[in-house]
C-alpha angles and dihedrals in degrees: 000000000000127000123189143184126196132202115190132194094017110174099234133091114266090227091063093048093048090061089059093043091058091054095061104030112122096009126122112263096250093048091047091053091048091049094050096044094071099041114108098212122110089231090061091066092047094049091045091055092050091046091052089050091053090050090051089050090052090050089062091062108086102210097043121101111214093204090064096055124112130189099259099182142344113207119195117188132179116263126197117300127232108226117213134168129223126199114246136180124303095021096299130132131210129207122247117199115207103198129212131196141214109213124194123185116196120194122197135185116262113245108232 
């Protein structure tokens, strides 16, 4: 059985979140939480919050044991970009793209 949690329109670049996603993919839930807790990146806090949400969703299913869950997949997609302009030399302007992310954490049962 799969359980998932989704956070949309998160104000961080998907590239930064994907680095964190690779660190916890395939690990047991408790180990993944322990790994994320001591990482200094902003994306670690975001992924931790989504992971805890997925665990809470799994807790609502009666016949599912939370201790047997592993992080099956972490999907990070591009969200919409905020487009801003910054003044540059000689009267020009350059575009600044403020990126957003859609993050999905999928938990699966460990096969024993």
